[in-house]
C-alpha positions as CSV (number, residue, x, y, z in Angstrom):
1,X,-44.4,37.3,41.5
2,X,-46.1,34.1,40.5
3,X,-46.2,33.0,37.0
4,X,-50.0,33.5,35.8
5,X,-49.8,30.3,34.0
6,X,-50.0,28.5,37.3
7,X,-53.2,29.7,39.0
8,X,-55.0,26.8,40.4
9,X,-57.8,27.0,37.7
10,X,-55.3,26.9,34.6
11,X,-53.3,24.2,36.2
12,X,-56.4,22.1,36.9
13,X,-57.3,22.7,33.4
14,X,-53.9,21.3,31.9
15,X,-54.3,18.3,34.3
16,X,-57.8,17.6,33.1
17,X,-56.6,17.6,29.5
18,X,-54.0,15.2,30.1
19,X,-56.3,13.0,31.7
20,X,-59.1,13.2,29.3
21,X,-56.3,12.7,26.3
22,X,-55.2,9.6,28.2
23,X,-58.9,8.2,28.5
24,X,-59.3,8.7,24.8
25,X,-56.0,6.6,23.8
26,X,-57.3,4.1,26.2
27,X,-60.6,3.6,24.5
28,X,-59.0,3.6,21.2
29,X,-56.9,0.8,21.9
30,X,-59.1,-1.3,24.2
31,X,-62.4,-1.2,22.4
32,X,-61.3,-3.1,18.8
33,X,-58.8,-5.4,20.6
34,X,-61.3,-6.2,23.4
35,X,-64.2,-6.8,20.9
36,X,-62.2,-9.1,18.5
37,X,-60.5,-11.1,21.2
38,X,-63.9,-11.8,23.0
39,X,-65.8,-12.7,19.8
40,X,-62.7,-15.2,19.0
41,X,-62.6,-16.7,22.5
42,X,-66.5,-17.2,22.1
43,X,-66.1,-18.7,18.8
44,X,-63.4,-20.9,19.9
45,X,-65.5,-22.2,22.7
46,X,-68.8,-22.5,21.1
47,X,-67.6,-24.6,18.1
48,X,-66.6,-27.9,19.9
49,X,-69.8,-27.5,22.2
50,X,-72.0,-27.1,19.1
51,X,-70.5,-30.1,17.5
52,X,-70.9,-32.4,20.4
53,X,-74.4,-31.5,20.9
54,X,-75.2,-32.2,17.3
55,X,-73.8,-35.7,17.7
56,X,-70.6,-34.9,15.7
57,X,-67.1,-36.4,16.8
58,X,-64.4,-34.0,17.5
59,X,-61.9,-34.0,14.6
60,X,-58.4,-32.9,14.6
61,X,-59.1,-30.3,12.4
62,X,-61.9,-28.6,14.7
63,X,-59.7,-28.9,17.7
64,X,-56.7,-27.2,16.1
65,X,-59.0,-24.4,14.8
66,X,-60.1,-23.9,18.4
67,X,-56.5,-23.8,19.9
68,X,-55.5,-21.3,17.1
69,X,-58.4,-19.2,17.9
70,X,-57.8,-19.1,21.6
71,X,-54.4,-18.4,21.1
72,X,-54.9,-15.2,18.9
73,X,-57.7,-14.1,21.4
74,X,-55.5,-14.3,24.2
75,X,-52.8,-12.0,22.6
76,X,-55.4,-9.8,21.6
77,X,-57.1,-9.4,25.2
78,X,-53.6,-8.9,26.7
79,X,-52.8,-6.2,24.0
80,X,-55.9,-4.4,25.3
81,X,-54.0,-3.8,28.7
82,X,-52.3,-0.5,28.6
83,X,-50.3,1.3,31.3
84,X,-52.7,3.9,31.5
85,X,-54.9,1.4,33.4
86,X,-53.1,0.5,36.6
87,X,-56.0,-1.5,38.3
88,X,-56.4,-3.5,35.2
89,X,-53.1,-4.4,34.8
90,X,-52.9,-5.6,38.3
91,X,-56.2,-7.7,37.7
92,X,-55.2,-9.0,34.5
93,X,-51.8,-10.0,36.1
94,X,-53.2,-11.8,39.0
95,X,-55.6,-13.6,36.6
96,X,-53.1,-14.8,34.1
97,X,-50.5,-15.9,36.9
98,X,-53.3,-18.4,37.9
99,X,-54.1,-19.5,34.2
100,X,-50.3,-20.0,33.5
101,X,-50.1,-22.1,36.7
102,X,-53.1,-24.4,35.3
103,X,-50.7,-26.2,32.8
104,X,-48.1,-26.8,35.5
105,X,-50.3,-28.7,37.6
106,X,-51.7,-30.6,34.6
107,X,-48.4,-31.2,33.4
108,X,-46.9,-32.6,36.6
109,X,-49.9,-34.7,37.8
110,X,-50.9,-36.2,34.3
111,X,-48.6,-35.7,31.2
112,X,-45.2,-36.2,32.5
113,X,-45.7,-39.4,34.5
114,X,-47.7,-41.2,32.0
115,X,-45.3,-40.6,29.1
116,X,-42.3,-41.6,31.3
117,X,-44.2,-44.9,31.7
118,X,-45.1,-45.6,28.1
119,X,-42.0,-44.2,26.7
120,X,-40.1,-47.5,26.6
121,X,-43.2,-49.1,24.9
122,X,-43.7,-46.6,22.4
123,X,-40.2,-46.8,21.1
124,X,-40.3,-50.7,21.0
125,X,-43.2,-50.2,18.6
126,X,-41.5,-48.3,15.8
127,X,-39.7,-50.0,13.0
128,X,-36.7,-47.9,13.7
129,X,-37.0,-47.5,17.3
130,X,-33.6,-45.6,17.7
131,X,-34.5,-42.6,15.8
132,X,-38.0,-42.5,16.8
133,X,-37.0,-42.6,20.4
134,X,-34.3,-39.9,20.1
135,X,-37.2,-37.7,18.5
136,X,-39.5,-38.6,21.5
137,X,-37.0,-37.9,24.0
138,X,-36.6,-34.5,22.5
139,X,-40.3,-34.1,22.6
140,X,-40.7,-35.0,26.0
141,X,-37.8,-33.0,27.4
142,X,-39.6,-30.0,25.6
143,X,-42.9,-30.9,27.2
144,X,-41.4,-31.4,30.5
145,X,-39.5,-28.1,30.6
146,X,-43.1,-26.4,30.4
147,X,-43.3,-27.3,34.0
148,X,-40.2,-25.0,35.2
149,X,-40.7,-22.4,32.8
150,X,-44.5,-22.1,33.4
151,X,-43.8,-22.0,37.1
152,X,-41.0,-19.3,36.8
153,X,-43.2,-17.3,34.6
154,X,-46.0,-17.3,37.4
155,X,-43.5,-16.5,39.9
156,X,-42.2,-13.5,38.1
157,X,-45.8,-12.5,37.5
158,X,-46.9,-12.7,40.9
159,X,-43.6,-11.0,42.2
160,X,-44.4,-8.2,39.7
161,X,-47.6,-7.5,41.8
162,X,-45.8,-6.3,44.8
163,X,-46.5,-2.8,45.7
164,X,-43.2,-1.1,44.5
165,X,-43.4,-2.5,41.1
166,X,-44.6,-0.1,38.5
167,X,-47.3,-0.7,36.2
168,X,-44.6,-0.7,33.1
169,X,-43.0,-3.6,34.8
170,X,-46.3,-5.5,35.5
171,X,-47.4,-5.1,31.8
172,X,-43.7,-6.6,30.6
173,X,-44.4,-9.5,33.3
174,X,-47.8,-10.1,31.6
175,X,-46.3,-10.4,28.3
176,X,-43.3,-12.8,29.5
177,X,-46.0,-15.2,31.1
178,X,-48.0,-15.2,27.9
179,X,-44.8,-16.0,25.8
180,X,-43.6,-18.5,28.1
181,X,-47.1,-20.5,28.4
182,X,-47.3,-21.0,24.8
183,X,-43.8,-20.9,23.3
184,X,-42.6,-24.7,24.4
185,X,-46.0,-26.2,23.4
186,X,-46.1,-24.5,20.0
187,X,-42.5,-25.8,19.5
188,X,-42.8,-29.1,20.5
189,X,-46.1,-29.3,18.0
190,X,-44.2,-28.3,15.0
191,X,-41.5,-30.8,15.7
192,X,-44.0,-33.4,16.2
193,X,-46.0,-32.8,13.3
194,X,-42.9,-32.2,10.9
195,X,-41.1,-35.4,12.1
196,X,-44.3,-37.4,12.1
197,X,-43.3,-38.7,15.5
198,X,-46.1,-38.7,18.2
199,X,-46.2,-40.2,21.6
200,X,-48.9,-42.6,21.8
201,X,-51.2,-41.0,24.3
202,X,-50.6,-37.4,23.5
203,X,-53.4,-35.1,23.0
204,X,-54.6,-34.6,19.5
205,X,-54.6,-31.0,19.7
206,X,-50.8,-30.9,20.0
207,X,-50.8,-33.2,16.7
208,X,-51.5,-30.2,14.5
209,X,-48.9,-28.3,12.6
210,X,-51.4,-25.3,12.2
211,X,-51.8,-24.7,15.9
212,X,-48.4,-25.2,16.8
213,X,-47.1,-22.5,14.4
214,X,-49.8,-20.2,15.5
215,X,-48.9,-20.7,19.3
216,X,-45.2,-20.2,18.1
217,X,-45.8,-17.2,16.2
218,X,-47.8,-15.2,18.8
219,X,-45.6,-16.2,21.5
220,X,-42.5,-14.7,19.8
221,X,-44.9,-11.8,18.9
222,X,-45.6,-11.4,22.5
223,X,-41.8,-10.8,23.2
224,X,-41.6,-7.9,20.9
225,X,-42.1,-4.5,22.7
226,X,-41.7,-3.0,19.4
227,X,-44.4,-4.6,17.8
228,X,-46.9,-3.8,20.7
229,X,-46.0,-0.1,20.6
230,X,-46.2,0.1,16.8
231,X,-49.8,-1.6,17.3
232,X,-50.9,0.6,20.0
233,X,-49.8,3.8,18.2
234,X,-51.6,2.5,15.1
235,X,-54.7,1.8,17.1
236,X,-54.7,5.3,19.0
237,X,-54.5,7.3,15.8
238,X,-57.5,5.8,14.4
239,X,-60.1,8.6,14.4
240,X,-57.6,11.6,14.4
241,X,-54.5,12.1,16.5
242,X,-54.7,13.1,20.4
243,X,-52.7,16.0,21.6
244,X,-49.3,15.8,23.4
245,X,-51.0,16.0,26.8
246,X,-51.7,12.3,26.4
247,X,-47.8,11.6,27.4
248,X,-48.1,13.5,30.5
249,X,-51.2,11.2,31.7
250,X,-48.7,8.3,30.9
251,X,-46.2,9.6,33.4
252,X,-49.1,10.0,36.1
253,X,-50.0,6.3,35.6
254,X,-46.4,5.3,36.0
255,X,-46.5,7.2,39.4
256,X,-49.6,5.3,40.4
257,X,-51.5,8.6,40.4
258,X,-55.2,8.5,39.5
259,X,-56.6,11.8,40.7
260,X,-55.5,15.6,39.9
261,X,-56.2,16.4,43.5
262,X,-53.7,13.7,44.6
263,X,-51.1,15.1,42.1
264,X,-51.2,18.5,43.2
265,X,-51.5,17.7,46.9
266,X,-48.2,15.6,46.6
267,X,-46.5,18.7,44.4
268,X,-47.3,21.2,47.0
269,X,-45.8,19.1,49.7
270,X,-42.6,18.4,47.8
271,X,-41.8,21.2,45.7
272,X,-38.7,23.5,46.8
273,X,-36.1,25.6,45.4
274,X,-32.6,26.8,46.1
275,X,-30.8,29.9,45.5
276,X,-28.3,30.0,42.4
277,X,-25.7,31.6,44.8
278,X,-25.6,28.5,47.1
279,X,-25.1,26.1,44.3
280,X,-21.4,24.8,44.6
281,X,-19.3,22.4,42.2
282,X,-19.8,19.8,44.6
283,X,-23.6,19.5,43.7
284,X,-22.3,18.2,40.2
285,X,-19.8,15.9,41.2
286,X,-22.0,13.1,42.1
287,X,-25.5,11.9,41.6
288,X,-25.8,10.2,45.1
289,X,-28.2,12.2,47.1
290,X,-27.0,14.2,49.7
291,X,-29.7,15.1,52.3
292,X,-27.5,18.0,54.0
293,X,-27.8,19.8,50.5
294,X,-31.5,20.0,51.2
295,X,-31.2,22.2,54.1
296,X,-30.2,24.9,51.8
297,X,-33.7,24.7,50.0
298,X,-36.8,26.6,50.6
299,X,-40.3,25.5,50.1
300,X,-41.9,26.9,47.0
301,X,-45.1,27.3,45.0
302,X,-45.6,26.6,41.3
303,X,-44.9,29.1,39.0
304,X,-42.3,31.1,41.5
305,X,-39.0,29.3,40.6
306,X,-37.0,31.1,38.1
307,X,-35.5,27.8,36.3
308,X,-35.4,24.1,36.3
309,X,-31.9,22.8,35.5
310,X,-31.6,20.0,33.5
311,X,-28.2,18.3,33.1
312,X,-26.3,14.9,32.3
313,X,-24.5,13.1,35.4
314,X,-22.3,11.9,32.7
315,X,-21.0,15.3,31.6
316,X,-17.9,16.9,33.2
317,X,-18.8,18.4,36.4
318,X,-16.5,21.5,36.3
319,X,-17.7,22.3,32.7
320,X,-21.6,21.5,33.9
321,X,-20.7,24.1,36.7
322,X,-19.2,26.8,34.4
323,X,-22.3,26.6,32.2
324,X,-24.5,27.0,35.2
325,X,-22.7,30.1,36.5
326,X,-22.7,31.6,32.9
327,X,-26.4,31.2,32.9
328,X,-26.5,32.6,36.6
329,X,-24.4,35.5,35.8
330,X,-26.6,36.2,32.7
331,X,-30.0,36.2,34.9
332,X,-28.4,38.4,37.4
333,X,-27.4,40.8,34.5
334,X,-31.0,40.9,33.4
335,X,-32.8,40.8,36.7
336,X,-30.7,42.5,39.4
337,X,-31.1,39.6,41.6
338,X,-30.0,35.9,42.5
339,X,-32.1,33.3,40.4
340,X,-34.1,30.4,42.4
341,X,-33.6,27.1,40.6
342,X,-34.9,23.5,40.9
343,X,-31.8,21.4,41.0
344,X,-32.2,17.5,41.6
345,X,-29.1,17.2,44.1
346,X,-30.7,19.7,46.2
347,X,-34.3,19.7,45.9
348,X,-34.9,16.0,45.7
349,X,-34.3,13.9,49.0
350,X,-32.9,10.4,49.0
351,X,-35.8,8.9,51.1
352,X,-38.4,10.8,48.9
353,X,-37.2,10.2,45.4
354,X,-39.7,7.5,44.6
355,X,-42.5,9.6,45.9
356,X,-41.5,12.8,44.0
357,X,-40.4,11.3,40.5
358,X,-44.2,11.0,39.5
359,X,-44.7,14.8,40.2
360,X,-41.8,15.6,37.6
361,X,-44.2,17.0,35.1
362,X,-45.4,19.7,37.5
363,X,-41.6,20.2,38.9
364,X,-40.5,21.0,35.4
365,X,-43.7,23.1,34.1
366,X,-43.9,24.8,37.5
367,X,-40.7,26.6,37.0
368,X,-40.7,29.7,34.6
369,X,-37.7,28.5,32.6
370,X,-35.9,25.3,31.5
371,X,-32.2,25.7,31.4
372,X,-30.5,22.7,29.6
373,X,-26.8,22.2,30.3
374,X,-26.0,20.4,26.9
375,X,-22.7,18.5,27.3
376,X,-21.4,15.8,25.0
377,X,-23.8,13.0,26.7
378,X,-27.2,15.1,27.3
379,X,-28.8,13.9,24.1
380,X,-28.1,10.3,25.4
381,X,-29.8,10.4,28.6
382,X,-33.4,9.8,28.3
383,X,-34.5,11.6,31.5
384,X,-33.2,14.9,30.2
385,X,-35.1,14.5,26.9
386,X,-38.4,13.8,28.8
387,X,-37.9,16.9,30.8
388,X,-37.6,18.9,27.6
389,X,-40.4,17.2,26.4
390,X,-42.6,18.0,29.4
391,X,-41.7,21.7,29.4
392,X,-42.9,22.0,26.0
393,X,-46.1,20.4,26.5
394,X,-47.1,21.9,29.6
395,X,-45.9,25.5,28.6
396,X,-46.7,25.6,25.0
397,X,-43.8,27.6,23.9
398,X,-40.2,27.6,23.0
399,X,-39.4,31.2,24.7
400,X,-38.5,30.2,27.9
401,X,-36.3,27.3,26.9
402,X,-32.5,28.1,27.1
403,X,-30.0,25.3,25.8
404,X,-26.2,26.2,26.7
405,X,-23.7,23.9,24.8
406,X,-20.4,23.2,26.4
407,X,-17.3,21.1,26.1
408,X,-17.4,18.8,23.1
409,X,-21.2,18.7,22.8
410,X,-22.0,17.8,19.1
411,X,-23.2,20.5,17.0
412,X,-26.8,20.4,15.9
413,X,-26.4,21.8,12.5
414,X,-27.3,19.0,10.1
415,X,-28.8,16.8,12.4
416,X,-32.2,15.4,11.5
417,X,-34.7,12.9,13.3
418,X,-34.6,9.3,12.3
419,X,-36.4,9.0,9.1
420,X,-40.2,7.5,9.0
421,X,-38.7,4.4,7.2
422,X,-35.9,3.5,9.5
423,X,-35.9,-0.2,10.5
424,X,-37.2,-0.5,14.3
425,X,-33.9,-2.5,14.8
426,X,-31.9,0.9,14.4
427,X,-32.8,1.9,18.0
428,X,-30.5,-1.1,19.4
429,X,-27.5,0.3,17.3
430,X,-25.2,3.1,17.1
431,X,-25.7,5.2,14.1
432,X,-23.3,7.5,12.6
433,X,-25.7,9.2,10.0
434,X,-26.3,12.4,11.8
435,X,-29.9,11.1,12.9
436,X,-31.4,11.6,16.4
437,X,-33.6,9.0,17.8
438,X,-34.6,9.6,21.4
439,X,-35.2,5.7,21.8
440,X,-31.5,5.3,21.7
441,X,-31.1,7.4,25.0
442,X,-30.4,5.5,28.2
443,X,-31.3,5.6,31.9
444,X,-29.3,4.2,34.7
445,X,-32.0,1.9,35.9
446,X,-33.9,-0.4,33.5
447,X,-37.3,0.4,35.2
448,X,-36.9,4.1,34.3
449,X,-35.8,3.2,30.8
450,X,-39.4,1.0,30.5
451,X,-41.3,4.0,31.9
452,X,-40.0,6.5,29.7
453,X,-40.0,4.4,26.5
454,X,-43.9,4.2,26.9
455,X,-44.2,7.9,27.6
456,X,-42.2,8.5,24.1
457,X,-44.4,5.9,22.4
458,X,-47.7,7.6,23.7
459,X,-46.9,10.8,21.7
460,X,-49.3,11.5,19.0
461,X,-47.6,11.0,15.6
462,X,-45.1,8.7,16.8
463,X,-41.7,8.8,17.8
464,X,-40.4,10.5,14.8
465,X,-42.5,13.5,15.4
466,X,-41.4,13.3,19.1
467,X,-37.7,13.6,17.8
468,X,-38.4,16.5,15.5
469,X,-40.1,18.5,18.0
470,X,-37.2,17.8,20.4
471,X,-34.6,18.9,17.9
472,X,-36.4,22.2,17.0
473,X,-36.8,23.1,20.9
474,X,-33.0,22.3,21.2
475,X,-32.0,24.6,18.1
476,X,-34.4,27.2,19.4
477,X,-32.8,27.2,23.0
478,X,-29.4,27.4,21.6
479,X,-30.3,30.5,19.3
480,X,-31.8,32.2,22.4
481,X,-28.8,31.6,24.4
482,X,-26.3,32.7,21.7
483,X,-28.5,36.0,21.2
484,X,-27.9,36.8,24.8
485,X,-24.3,36.0,24.9
486,X,-24.0,38.5,21.8
487,X,-25.9,41.2,23.6
488,X,-23.4,40.9,26.5
489,X,-20.2,41.1,24.2
490,X,-21.5,44.1,22.7
491,X,-22.0,45.4,26.4
492,X,-18.4,44.5,26.9
493,X,-17.1,46.3,24.2
494,X,-19.0,49.5,25.1
495,X,-17.6,49.2,28.5
496,X,-14.2,48.9,27.2
497,X,-14.5,52.1,25.0
498,X,-15.9,54.0,28.2
499,X,-12.4,54.9,29.8
500,X,-11.2,56.4,26.5
501,X,-14.4,58.4,26.3
502,X,-13.9,59.7,30.1
503,X,-10.3,60.7,29.3
504,X,-11.4,62.6,26.2
505,X,-13.7,64.9,27.7
506,X,-11.7,65.8,30.7
507,X,-9.9,68.9,30.9
508,X,-5.9,69.2,30.7
509,X,-4.2,68.6,33.6
510,X,-0.8,67.1,34.9
511,X,-0.1,63.5,34.3
512,X,-0.8,62.4,37.7
513,X,-3.9,64.2,38.1
514,X,-5.2,63.0,34.8
515,X,-4.3,59.4,35.7
516,X,-6.0,60.0,39.3
517,X,-9.0,61.6,37.8
518,X,-9.6,58.9,35.0
519,X,-9.5,55.8,37.4
520,X,-12.0,57.6,39.8
521,X,-14.5,58.4,36.8
522,X,-13.8,54.7,35.5
523,X,-14.5,53.3,39.2
524,X,-17.6,55.3,39.3
525,X,-18.9,54.2,35.8
526,X,-18.3,50.7,36.6
527,X,-20.6,50.9,39.7
528,X,-23.5,51.1,37.5
529,X,-22.3,48.1,34.9
530,X,-24.2,44.9,35.3
531,X,-22.3,42.4,37.0
532,X,-22.0,39.9,33.9
533,X,-20.2,42.9,31.9
534,X,-17.6,43.2,34.6
535,X,-17.1,39.4,34.7
536,X,-17.0,39.1,31.0
537,X,-14.2,36.0,30.8
538,X,-17.3,34.1,32.1
539,X,-18.8,34.3,28.8
540,X,-15.7,32.5,27.3
541,X,-16.3,29.5,29.2
542,X,-16.8,27.4,26.4
543,X,-13.1,27.5,25.9
544,X,-12.2,27.2,29.5
545,X,-13.5,25.2,32.6
546,X,-12.6,28.3,34.7
547,X,-15.4,29.4,36.8
548,X,-15.9,33.2,38.0
549,X,-17.2,33.6,41.4
550,X,-16.6,37.1,42.0
551,X,-14.2,40.2,40.6
552,X,-10.7,39.7,39.7
553,X,-9.1,36.6,38.6
554,X,-11.1,33.4,38.1
555,X,-9.8,30.2,40.1
556,X,-9.9,27.0,38.1
557,X,-12.1,24.6,40.2
558,X,-12.1,21.0,40.3
559,X,-14.5,18.5,42.2
560,X,-13.6,18.9,46.0
561,X,-10.7,21.5,45.7
562,X,-9.4,24.7,44.0
563,X,-6.1,24.9,42.2
């Protein structure tokens, strides 16, 4: 029976909400930054032209004002570009790659040769030629370095325009190019003004300390992802918070999907499930794709898969498998059948991973339950946290989340989200104060980390609210699992009392007859007991990696062999 949440009409409504929230976030970010940036750029262009038409001579102060305005305007115009605008990102990247190359050609053809010819004569003209020449040499080196630096930035930007690069990688490349194009000119201008040393034919705009400081400051600001994220978050919050669905639209943008029908078609073509009975320990031993396991799966529709299994590859495979088997036994006890699950090792082919990952929001929310196998490292894996958050956002509830702690998983008691006033540098350090910050989680691939960090930052209310909601969901999921285990323990105790009750109600007979009758009655009673009660040692898996695969004794399993 399909989950009623996933009828086509409701699903399209969820996707439409995500798109609408994403569009609202884009408008709130782009409108003020574009408006102010274009006004500053216009002022920087009009002011020198107006002075020349009025017959006035361009002064040094007017030029540094223009340069400073252009620097600030360029920063704001690039700040207006968000990952939710894949086409705009590509166009800005292509335009900026050309604009960054312009100074390279100018420096190569005009600037460097002229100063090399005049350097000796300039040095001889000073009263203290040795000191002056040393400073001029430093300045000349800095400006000459603009050639390879700007060239490398443009090449990097053009390389990111290739088809396989994500929109987040392109945004980062845009900021690298911006910072590279302003850093060295700004630094050399500050040094020149501070030391009072100028090369004779140097353009006057580079003689201004103010313009140099402006260029240097905004080039450093452009290198800071944290500043950009805070600026976007502040702008997006103006006029009221958006809903959490905006983060889902960020994931769609990261996959290059621009239409709901495109997303649905891709999901229907790739969604599959595997029976829990077919899942083996080997599936938890390595994250490398195994296409032969894909043969055990069956095509599935949204809403008919029982559980999405989320786990960390860094945790012990035997313990993860034991936790999975415990959940499987509980599911069989409750539903009297095997569960169907979405497990990455089975349900994602190696040659289709890149195509399938953007559909993750529908894969996760398309399952009736989310099962997190919480070992020692799960809270440090960014993909696992995002999977939990997706389920919360798309399903609007906590009752379908099960969190199974095992091994040395840290207790959630006393753990709180990172405080609002925490330093942004805390995300790069390991804190031992009992605070949780999803930004400290990691990914195997840097591109995934950049992508998921952008998803977290898009959350309304900021990363601190994101952390609090994840912690609340984890705690509620563990409570739900503990309640199920307690119910099973009660059933186990009742089952152990059953033989005594049978013996007490039987008529007196010979010792051998009583023993035979007792065994027969117990066997008949056991036929009607749930499998999880008969296999009660499986519920003690937290203290042992043993995995129960059937009746009788439980073999201890390790990856690849049984001991």
